[in-house]
C-alpha positions as CSV (number, residue, x, y, z in Angstrom):
1,M,-11.7,4.7,-31.9
2,S,-14.3,3.1,-29.7
3,L,-13.6,0.7,-26.9
4,S,-13.8,-2.9,-28.2
5,K,-15.5,-5.8,-26.4
6,S,-12.1,-7.5,-26.2
7,K,-10.5,-4.4,-24.5
8,I,-13.4,-4.3,-22.0
9,K,-12.9,-8.0,-21.3
10,Y,-9.2,-7.5,-20.8
11,I,-9.7,-4.6,-18.4
12,R,-12.3,-6.5,-16.4
13,S,-10.1,-9.6,-16.3
14,L,-7.6,-7.6,-14.2
15,N,-9.9,-7.8,-11.3
16,E,-8.5,-11.3,-10.8
17,K,-5.0,-11.8,-9.5
18,K,-4.2,-14.7,-12.0
19,F,-4.7,-12.3,-14.9
20,R,-2.8,-9.5,-13.3
21,N,0.1,-12.0,-12.9
22,E,-0.3,-13.2,-16.4
23,Y,-0.3,-9.8,-18.1
24,N,1.9,-8.1,-15.5
25,T,-0.6,-5.1,-15.4
26,F,-3.1,-3.5,-13.1
27,V,-6.0,-1.0,-13.3
28,A,-6.2,2.5,-11.9
29,E,-9.3,4.7,-12.0
30,G,-9.8,8.4,-11.5
31,T,-7.9,11.5,-12.5
32,K,-5.6,11.9,-9.4
33,L,-4.7,8.2,-9.3
34,V,-4.0,7.9,-13.0
35,F,-2.0,11.1,-13.1
36,D,0.1,10.2,-10.1
37,L,0.9,6.8,-11.7
38,L,1.7,8.3,-15.1
39,A,4.6,10.2,-13.4
40,N,6.1,6.9,-12.0
41,C,4.9,3.9,-13.9
42,R,4.8,2.7,-17.5
43,C,1.2,3.0,-18.9
44,Q,-0.1,0.5,-21.4
45,L,-3.6,1.9,-22.0
46,I,-5.6,5.0,-21.2
47,I,-9.3,5.3,-21.8
48,A,-10.9,8.6,-21.0
49,L,-13.7,11.1,-21.9
50,P,-12.9,13.6,-24.7
51,S,-12.9,16.5,-22.2
52,I,-10.1,14.9,-20.2
53,L,-8.0,14.1,-23.2
54,S,-8.4,17.6,-24.8
55,A,-7.5,19.2,-21.5
56,H,-4.4,17.0,-21.1
57,P,-2.8,16.4,-24.5
58,E,0.4,15.5,-22.7
59,L,-1.0,12.2,-21.5
60,K,1.3,9.4,-22.6
61,A,0.5,5.7,-23.0
62,E,1.1,2.9,-25.5
63,E,-2.5,3.3,-26.5
64,V,-5.0,6.1,-25.8
65,I,-8.7,5.6,-26.5
66,T,-11.5,8.2,-26.3
67,V,-14.6,6.8,-24.8
68,D,-18.0,7.9,-23.7
69,E,-19.6,7.4,-20.3
70,K,-21.5,4.3,-21.4
71,E,-18.2,2.6,-22.3
72,L,-16.5,3.7,-19.1
73,K,-19.4,2.1,-17.1
74,K,-18.8,-1.2,-18.8
75,A,-15.1,-1.1,-17.9
76,T,-15.1,0.4,-14.4
77,F,-14.9,-1.5,-11.1
78,L,-16.4,1.5,-9.3
79,K,-20.0,2.2,-8.5
80,T,-19.7,5.5,-10.3
81,A,-17.7,5.5,-13.5
82,P,-14.6,7.8,-13.4
83,Q,-13.6,10.2,-16.2
84,I,-10.4,8.3,-16.9
85,M,-9.0,4.8,-16.4
86,G,-5.5,3.5,-17.0
87,V,-3.9,0.1,-17.3
88,F,-0.3,0.2,-16.0
89,Y,2.6,-2.3,-16.0
90,R,3.4,-3.5,-12.5
91,P,6.7,-2.0,-11.2
92,S,9.4,-4.4,-10.1
93,P,11.3,-2.8,-7.2
94,E,14.4,-4.5,-5.9
95,I,14.3,-5.4,-2.2
96,E,18.1,-5.3,-2.1
97,K,17.9,-1.5,-2.4
98,I,16.3,-1.1,1.0
99,D,18.7,0.5,3.4
100,P,17.4,-0.4,6.9
101,D,20.5,1.0,8.5
102,T,19.3,4.5,7.7
103,Q,15.6,4.1,6.9
104,L,12.4,3.0,8.7
105,S,10.3,0.4,6.8
106,L,7.0,-1.4,7.4
107,V,6.6,-5.2,7.4
108,L,3.1,-6.6,7.0
109,D,2.3,-10.1,8.3
110,G,-0.8,-11.4,6.6
111,I,-2.9,-8.3,6.1
112,Q,-6.1,-9.6,4.4
113,D,-8.3,-6.7,3.6
114,P,-7.5,-4.7,0.4
115,G,-8.9,-1.5,2.0
116,N,-6.6,-1.9,5.0
117,L,-3.6,-2.5,2.8
118,G,-4.4,0.5,0.7
119,A,-4.8,2.7,3.7
120,I,-1.4,1.5,5.1
121,V,0.3,2.4,1.8
122,R,-1.3,5.8,2.1
123,I,-0.1,6.2,5.7
124,A,3.4,5.2,4.8
125,D,3.4,7.8,2.0
126,W,2.2,10.5,4.5
127,F,4.9,9.7,7.0
128,G,7.8,9.3,4.5
129,I,8.2,5.6,4.8
130,E,9.2,4.5,1.3
131,H,9.3,0.7,1.6
132,I,6.7,-1.9,2.7
133,I,7.7,-5.6,2.9
134,C,4.7,-8.0,2.7
135,S,4.3,-11.6,3.6
136,Y,3.1,-13.8,0.7
137,D,-0.3,-14.1,2.3
138,T,-0.9,-10.4,2.5
139,A,-3.5,-9.0,0.1
140,D,-2.3,-8.1,-3.4
141,I,-1.2,-4.5,-3.7
142,F,-2.5,-4.4,-7.3
143,N,-6.0,-5.5,-6.5
144,P,-8.3,-2.7,-7.9
145,K,-9.7,-2.1,-4.4
146,T,-6.3,-1.8,-2.9
147,V,-5.0,0.5,-5.7
148,Q,-8.1,2.8,-5.2
149,A,-7.6,2.8,-1.4
150,T,-4.0,4.1,-1.8
151,M,-5.3,7.4,-3.3
152,G,-2.2,7.6,-5.4
153,A,0.3,6.6,-2.8
154,I,1.0,3.4,-4.7
155,A,2.9,5.6,-7.3
156,R,5.5,6.5,-4.7
157,I,5.7,3.6,-2.2
158,K,7.7,0.5,-3.1
159,V,5.9,-2.7,-2.1
160,F,7.7,-6.1,-1.9
161,Y,6.4,-9.6,-1.3
162,T,8.8,-12.1,0.3
163,D,9.2,-14.7,3.0
164,I,9.2,-12.2,5.9
165,I,10.5,-14.7,8.4
166,D,13.6,-15.3,6.3
167,F,13.9,-11.5,5.7
168,L,13.6,-10.6,9.3
169,Q,16.1,-13.2,10.4
170,Q,18.7,-11.4,8.2
171,Q,17.9,-8.1,10.0
172,S,18.4,-9.4,13.6
173,H,21.1,-6.7,14.2
174,L,18.5,-3.9,13.6
175,P,15.6,-2.6,15.6
176,V,12.5,-4.7,14.8
177,Y,9.3,-3.3,16.4
178,G,5.8,-4.8,16.7
179,T,2.7,-3.8,18.6
180,F,1.4,-6.1,21.4
181,L,-0.9,-5.8,24.4
182,E,2.1,-6.8,26.7
183,G,4.5,-4.4,25.0
184,D,6.1,-1.2,26.4
185,D,4.1,2.1,26.2
186,I,5.0,3.5,22.8
187,Y,4.8,7.1,24.2
188,S,7.6,6.5,26.8
189,T,9.8,4.0,25.0
190,P,12.9,5.0,23.0
191,L,12.3,4.8,19.3
192,S,14.9,4.7,16.5
193,N,14.9,6.3,13.1
194,N,15.7,3.1,11.3
195,G,14.8,-0.6,11.3
196,F,11.3,-2.2,10.8
197,I,7.8,-1.9,12.2
198,V,5.9,-5.2,11.9
199,M,2.1,-5.0,11.7
200,G,-0.1,-8.1,12.0
201,S,-3.2,-9.4,10.3
202,E,-6.7,-8.2,11.2
203,G,-7.8,-11.4,13.0
204,K,-4.6,-13.0,14.3
205,G,-2.2,-10.1,14.8
206,I,1.5,-10.8,14.3
207,G,2.2,-14.5,13.8
208,R,4.2,-16.5,16.3
209,E,7.2,-17.0,14.0
210,A,7.4,-13.3,13.2
211,E,6.9,-12.4,16.9
212,K,10.1,-14.4,17.8
213,L,12.1,-12.0,15.6
214,I,10.7,-8.8,17.1
215,N,13.2,-7.3,19.5
216,R,11.2,-4.3,20.6
217,K,7.6,-4.8,21.6
218,L,5.3,-1.7,21.8
219,F,1.9,-1.1,23.2
220,I,-0.6,1.6,22.2
221,P,-2.4,2.5,25.5
222,N,-6.0,3.3,25.6
223,F,-7.3,6.4,27.5
224,P,-8.0,6.6,30.3
225,E,-6.0,3.7,31.6
226,G,-8.2,0.9,33.1
227,R,-11.4,2.0,31.2
228,A,-13.4,-0.7,29.5
229,T,-12.7,-0.3,25.8
230,S,-12.6,-2.1,22.4
231,E,-10.5,-5.2,22.3
232,S,-8.1,-3.8,19.7
233,L,-7.5,-1.2,17.0
234,N,-8.0,-1.6,13.3
235,V,-4.6,-2.4,11.8
236,A,-4.5,0.7,9.6
237,T,-5.4,2.9,12.6
238,A,-2.7,1.2,14.7
239,T,-0.2,1.7,11.9
240,A,-1.1,5.4,11.6
241,I,-0.6,5.9,15.4
242,T,2.7,4.0,15.4
243,C,4.1,5.8,12.4
244,A,3.0,9.2,13.8
245,E,4.8,8.6,17.1
246,F,8.0,7.5,15.3
247,R,8.0,10.6,13.2
248,R,7.2,12.9,16.1
249,R,10.2,11.6,17.9
250,A,12.3,12.0,14.7
251,K,11.2,15.6,14.4
252,Q,12.1,16.2,18.1
253,D,15.6,14.7,17.5
254,F,16.1,16.8,14.4
255,F,15.4,20.1,16.2
């Protein structure tokens, strides 16, 4: 079976959020990403080269179509067409199942860049942070650029969109961290193994309303102290540094 024009049109339409919402599906491209998602998400459609399908007869989807490179080039969002693409149903995790009393989670306030969001999901996966709570104005996790940037981590990390102000107000009894220039040095401040780490948008940082709900302000110092340096860190980089320090402390406490 060849890939019809209508199927190509459908796949390409998923580049837009309104169609992802309408069909409740998203696109993943490349062997690792598709295979990671197949283990965790329901798959509507797989299109792949014959070599991939013959090497992996176990691939399961509602529909599997063998295609050639020319057809993949018509469907892909990448500069170089992959060997396999998948259309997956969007998961619907339940935010009520987060246990902030025993787990550390991320809260994202207005992250705009799909690449940054994807990188943060990948960082969370690396450091064993299973839940990310996003403000409604954060980039869409199912944007093809975001999905690609997660490098498969989207298959394991549960991402929620909600009113983060209302959400954090309900968590006032827990540690709520955020990074600020006037915060306490992250390397000498006590850190917990539970609660929330709030990261702000690329241009504005953490919003004022969210800042009011942060009860532990942290600062990532530059080196050496007092040296002229960049104004700020990229949000994904700051997230990686912050998560690494939390997990370093947790490891010390464990041993």
